[in-house]
C-alpha positions in Angstrom: 19.1 -74.9 68.3 15.6 -73.9 68.6 13.5 -73.1 65.6 13.3 -69.5 66.4 16.7 -68.9 66.1 16.7 -70.0 62.4 13.5 -67.8 61.9 15.6 -64.6 61.2 17.9 -66.5 58.9 15.0 -68.0 57.0 13.3 -64.8 56.4 16.5 -63.2 55.0 17.1 -66.2 52.8 13.7 -65.9 51.4 14.1 -62.2 50.8 17.4 -62.8 49.0 16.0 -65.5 46.8 12.8 -63.5 46.0 13.9 -60.3 45.6 17.6 -59.5 45.8 19.0 -62.4 43.6 16.7 -61.9 40.6 17.3 -58.1 40.8 21.0 -58.5 41.0 20.9 -61.0 37.8 18.5 -59.2 35.6 18.8 -55.4 36.6 22.5 -55.1 37.7 24.1 -57.9 35.6 21.8 -57.9 32.7 21.7 -61.6 32.9 18.1 -62.6 31.6 17.5 -59.1 30.4 18.3 -56.6 27.6 20.5 -53.4 29.0 21.3 -52.4 25.6 20.5 -53.1 21.9 22.9 -54.2 19.2 22.0 -52.2 16.1 23.9 -49.1 15.2 23.0 -45.9 17.2 21.0 -45.1 20.1 17.2 -45.9 21.0 14.9 -43.3 22.6 12.5 -45.1 25.3 9.7 -43.3 27.4 8.3 -44.9 30.6 5.0 -44.3 32.8 2.7 -43.2 30.1 0.4 -42.5 28.2 -0.4 -39.1 29.5 -3.3 -37.1 27.8 -1.3 -33.9 28.4 2.5 -34.8 27.7 2.2 -37.5 25.3 0.5 -35.9 22.5 3.1 -32.9 22.7 6.0 -35.5 22.8 4.6 -37.4 19.6 4.6 -33.9 17.9 8.1 -33.3 18.8 9.3 -36.8 17.8 7.4 -36.3 14.5 8.7 -33.0 13.7 12.3 -34.5 14.2 11.7 -37.7 12.6 12.8 -39.6 15.5 11.4 -43.1 16.4 11.0 -44.0 20.1 9.5 -47.0 22.2 6.8 -46.3 24.7 6.7 -48.7 27.8 3.0 -47.9 28.9 1.4 -48.5 32.3 -1.7 -50.9 31.9 -4.2 -48.7 33.8 -3.3 -45.7 32.0 -3.5 -47.4 28.6 -6.9 -48.6 29.3 -7.9 -45.0 30.3 -6.1 -43.7 27.1 -6.7 -46.2 24.4 -6.6 -43.6 21.6 -3.1 -42.5 22.8 -1.8 -46.0 22.2 -3.1 -46.1 18.8 -1.7 -42.8 17.9 1.6 -44.0 19.0 1.7 -47.0 16.7 0.1 -44.7 13.9 3.3 -42.7 14.1 5.3 -45.6 13.7 6.7 -45.9 17.4 6.9 -49.1 19.5 5.2 -50.2 22.5 6.1 -52.2 25.6 4.3 -52.9 28.8 5.6 -51.2 31.9 3.3 -52.9 34.4 -0.3 -52.6 35.5 -0.1 -50.1 38.5 3.4 -49.0 38.6 4.2 -51.0 41.9 7.8 -52.0 43.1 8.4 -55.6 42.5 10.1 -56.4 45.8 6.7 -55.7 47.6 4.5 -57.8 45.3 3.4 -61.4 46.2 4.0 -64.1 43.5 0.3 -64.1 42.7 0.0 -60.4 42.5 3.2 -60.1 40.2 1.8 -63.0 38.0 -1.8 -61.4 37.6 -0.9 -57.9 37.3 1.6 -58.6 34.3 -0.8 -60.9 32.5 -3.6 -58.3 33.0 -1.4 -55.4 31.6 -0.1 -57.2 28.4 -3.8 -58.4 27.8 -5.0 -54.9 28.2 -2.4 -53.4 25.7 -2.7 -56.3 23.3 -6.6 -55.6 23.2 -6.0 -52.0 22.4 -3.2 -52.4 19.8 -4.3 -55.7 18.2 -0.5 -56.6 18.3 1.5 -58.9 20.6 3.6 -57.4 23.3 7.1 -58.4 23.0 9.0 -56.2 25.5 8.4 -55.5 29.2 10.1 -53.2 31.5 9.4 -53.2 35.3 9.0 -50.0 37.3 12.6 -48.8 38.5 13.9 -51.7 36.7 13.3 -53.9 39.7 12.4 -57.8 39.5 11.3 -60.5 41.9 11.4 -64.3 41.3 7.8 -64.4 40.1 8.4 -61.9 37.6 11.7 -63.8 36.3 9.6 -66.9 35.9 6.8 -65.1 34.2 9.2 -63.5 31.7 10.7 -67.0 31.1 7.3 -68.6 30.8 5.4 -65.9 28.8 8.4 -65.6 26.5 8.8 -61.7 26.9 11.9 -59.8 26.9 12.7 -57.5 29.8 14.3 -54.4 28.4 16.1 -51.8 30.5 18.5 -48.9 29.7 22.0 -47.6 29.8 21.3 -43.9 30.2 18.7 -41.8 32.1 18.1 -38.1 32.7 16.4 -38.2 36.3 13.6 -36.3 34.5 11.1 -37.2 37.1 12.3 -34.5 39.3 11.0 -31.2 38.5 14.3 -29.5 39.8 16.2 -31.0 36.9 16.1 -28.4 34.0 16.2 -29.5 30.5 19.9 -28.9 29.9 20.7 -30.8 33.0 18.5 -33.8 31.6 20.1 -33.7 28.4 23.8 -33.4 29.8 23.2 -36.3 32.1 21.7 -38.5 29.3 24.7 -37.6 26.9 27.4 -38.6 29.6 26.4 -42.1 29.4 25.6 -43.0 25.7 27.5 -44.6 23.1 26.7 -47.1 20.3 23.8 -49.4 21.4 22.7 -47.3 24.2 19.0 -47.3 25.3 17.8 -44.1 26.7 15.1 -43.8 29.3 13.0 -40.8 30.0 9.3 -40.3 31.2 6.2 -38.6 29.4 4.2 -39.1 32.6 4.7 -39.8 36.3 7.3 -38.0 38.4 6.7 -34.7 40.1 4.1 -32.2 38.9 5.1 -30.5 35.8 8.3 -32.6 35.4 7.2 -33.7 31.8 7.5 -30.1 30.7 11.4 -30.3 31.2 11.3 -33.8 29.4 9.7 -32.2 26.4 12.3 -29.7 26.1 15.3 -32.0 26.8 14.0 -34.3 24.2 14.2 -31.4 21.7 17.8 -30.7 22.7 18.6 -34.4 22.6 17.2 -34.8 19.0 20.0 -32.4 17.8 22.8 -33.0 20.1 23.1 -36.9 19.7 23.7 -36.5 15.9 25.8 -33.3 16.1 28.1 -34.2 19.1 28.1 -38.0 19.5 27.7 -38.6 15.7 25.1 -41.4 16.6 21.9 -41.9 15.0 18.6 -42.2 16.8 17.2 -45.5 15.8 14.1 -47.9 16.5 14.7 -50.2 19.6 15.5 -53.6 18.1 16.4 -56.5 20.3 18.0 -59.5 18.5 17.5 -63.1 19.4 21.3 -63.6 20.3 22.6 -66.0 22.9 24.4 -64.7 25.8 27.8 -65.8 24.2 27.0 -64.0 21.1 26.1 -61.0 23.2 29.4 -61.1 25.1 31.6 -61.6 22.2 30.1 -58.8 20.5 30.6 -56.6 23.5 34.2 -57.4 24.0 34.9 -56.9 20.4 33.2 -53.6 20.4 35.2 -52.6 23.6 38.5 -53.4 21.8 37.2 -51.4 18.5 36.3 -48.3 20.6 39.6 -48.5 22.5 41.5 -48.9 18.8 39.4 -46.0 17.5 40.3 -43.6 20.4 44.0 -44.7 20.3 44.5 -43.9 16.7 42.1 -41.0 16.6 39.8 -42.4 14.3 36.7 -40.1 13.8 33.1 -40.3 12.7 32.1 -37.4 10.5 28.4 -37.7 10.9 25.5 -39.8 12.4 24.8 -42.3 9.7 28.0 -42.4 7.5 29.5 -45.8 7.0 33.0 -44.6 6.7 35.2 -43.1 9.4 38.4 -41.2 9.0 41.9 -40.8 10.7 45.5 -39.7 9.8 48.7 -41.8 10.1 52.3 -41.9 9.2 52.7 -43.9 5.9 54.9 -47.1 6.2 55.3 -48.7 3.1 56.9 -48.6 -0.3 56.7 -45.4 -2.3 53.0 -44.9 -3.7 52.3 -43.6 -7.2 49.2 -43.0 -9.0 48.3 -44.7 -12.1 49.8 -41.8 -13.9 53.1 -41.9 -12.2 52.4 -39.0 -9.6 54.1 -39.4 -6.3 51.4 -39.6 -3.8 53.2 -41.0 -0.5 56.8 -41.9 0.6 57.7 -43.7 3.7 57.1 -41.3 6.7 54.4 -39.0 5.0 51.2 -38.4 6.7 48.1 -39.7 4.9 44.5 -40.0 5.3 43.1 -43.5 6.2 39.4 -44.4 5.4 37.7 -47.0 7.8 34.6 -48.9 7.7 32.3 -48.2 10.6 31.4 -51.7 11.2 28.4 -51.2 13.4 26.6 -49.4 10.4 26.7 -52.7 8.8 24.6 -54.4 11.0 21.1 -55.4 9.4 18.6 -58.1 9.3 18.7 -58.8 5.5 19.9 -62.0 4.2 19.6 -61.6 0.5 22.9 -61.1 -0.9 22.0 -58.9 -3.8 19.8 -56.7 -1.6 22.7 -56.3 0.9 25.1 -55.4 -1.8 22.7 -52.8 -3.5 21.9 -51.1 -0.1 25.6 -51.2 0.9 26.7 -49.6 -2.5 23.8 -46.8 -2.3 25.0 -46.1 1.3 28.6 -46.0 0.4 27.9 -43.6 -2.4 26.2 -41.3 -0.1 29.1 -41.6 2.4 31.7 -40.8 0.1 29.9 -37.6 -0.9 29.8 -36.5 2.5 33.4 -37.4 3.3 34.4 -35.3 0.3 32.5 -32.3 1.6 34.1 -32.8 5.0 37.8 -33.0 4.0 37.2 -30.0 1.7 36.0 -27.9 4.5 38.1 -29.3 7.4 41.8 -27.8 7.6 43.0 -30.8 9.3 42.9 -32.6 6.1 44.0 -29.8 3.8 47.5 -31.2 3.4 46.5 -34.6 2.7 47.1 -36.1 -0.7 46.0 -39.4 -0.6 43.3 -41.6 1.4 43.8 -45.2 1.7 43.0 -48.3 3.3 44.1 -52.0 3.7 41.0 -54.3 3.1 39.7 -57.5 1.9 36.6 -55.9 0.3 38.4 -54.7 -2.9 36.2 -55.7 -5.4 34.2 -53.0 -7.4 36.0 -50.2 -5.7 37.5 -48.7 -8.7 34.3 -47.9 -10.0 34.2 -45.4 -7.2 37.4 -43.9 -8.0 39.8 -45.8 -6.1 43.0 -47.5 -7.3 44.1 -51.0 -6.0 47.6 -52.1 -5.4 48.7 -55.7 -4.2 50.7 -55.9 -1.0 53.2 -58.4 0.0 51.9 -61.4 2.0 53.4 -60.8 5.6 52.6 -61.8 9.0 50.9 -58.3 9.3 48.6 -58.9 6.2 47.7 -62.5 7.3 46.7 -60.7 10.6 44.8 -58.0 9.1 43.1 -60.6 6.9 42.1 -62.9 10.0 40.8 -59.6 12.0 38.7 -58.4 9.0 37.2 -62.0 8.5 36.3 -61.9 12.2 34.6 -58.5 11.9 32.7 -60.0 9.0 31.4 -62.7 11.2 30.5 -60.3 14.0 29.0 -57.3 12.2 27.9 -57.9 8.7 24.7 -59.8 7.4 25.7 -63.1 6.2 29.2 -62.5 7.3 29.9 -66.0 8.5 29.2 -67.5 4.9 31.3 -64.5 3.2 34.2 -64.7 5.6 34.4 -68.3 4.6 34.6 -67.6 1.1 37.3 -65.1 2.0 39.6 -67.9 3.6 42.4 -67.6 0.8 41.7 -63.8 0.1 44.4 -61.2 1.3 44.2 -57.5 1.7 44.9 -55.2 -0.9 45.7 -51.4 -0.7 43.0 -49.2 -1.9 43.4 -45.6 -2.3 42.2 -42.2 -3.9 43.7 -39.0 -4.1 42.3 -35.9 -2.2 41.5 -34.0 -5.6 40.0 -37.2 -7.1 37.8 -37.7 -4.0 36.5 -34.2 -4.1 36.3 -33.9 -7.9 34.3 -37.3 -8.2 32.0 -36.9 -5.2 31.4 -33.4 -5.0 30.8 -32.5 -8.7 
């Protein structure tokens, strides 16, 4: 067969290897990139800036709402507006790089790709005097040269899970916010734009950000947190993701609810199955078939970087106390919990709970309690700081029933 018959095939193969394959792995599948974060809550990010008109307004909105964000800046715009980068950092926000000239990766040669990203990173680092860790290519598109550049330069490509299409001026603030809210969950990365797009489109973005600062906490019960990308292997990321999907399904099935964006505890109601439950004074609290309240740890809220066990314990105790006060106020005001006499949980973590007003009962060691113990040890390994070591120490520990009456919960934590 003549060489010219192979030429179209060779061209298509080169396009596939150089453009389509890297984009498939990094953009579509998230292999080699980070399409979400693994801390509790959602992260807010902005592309295409900095902009001398809109970025200062955005910083004011974020500051007044005490909301952190990450800005992925275009290298040339950063060079033109160095003081804006310094203002972003001064207000506690984070900076990544969004290329040098905002060009589509598929149409850039290998040498242009390499040169532009090196120049963009160098420009931002010279202004901020901080190393750049994260990059995000325009439109989230990659080519083979950029993939190699990311690996050799040891950068992390950070993408997103939710976007508002705010670069279109026809999309109004409520539309932008609604689109974002449709696609967020624990771990989501939101992308919006403080520059670029159609003329005056960022004006809608600014209003949408104010809406999102309120609605994400009120409606989704999620905090807006700093972007944090861990040094996890793909195996751990997949394990976390599959377990998170299972937990979300379990919470939906059993109607386990969050009561606020930052509370460490979640609530549900269930039909009690077990021996008749009495208080320490002998008062009947629940018998088989009664509806009781159930308290659950919101495991994602325990994610953290601390390794000192004493610091972890002190922080957890402080946050548990704050959470219990919020739970007490919630059940007092919520008519759905007005008839609940007792709140309980079956847990391995029962040491010290008496000091919080709970009572503790032993339960028979059955196949069910062994299974619960196994699952809770697994949860410790996945979510909790130092959880693997702690789970090993609990190999011979079994869950106990901890409970508190509604009256005691309200009296102790609201007074």
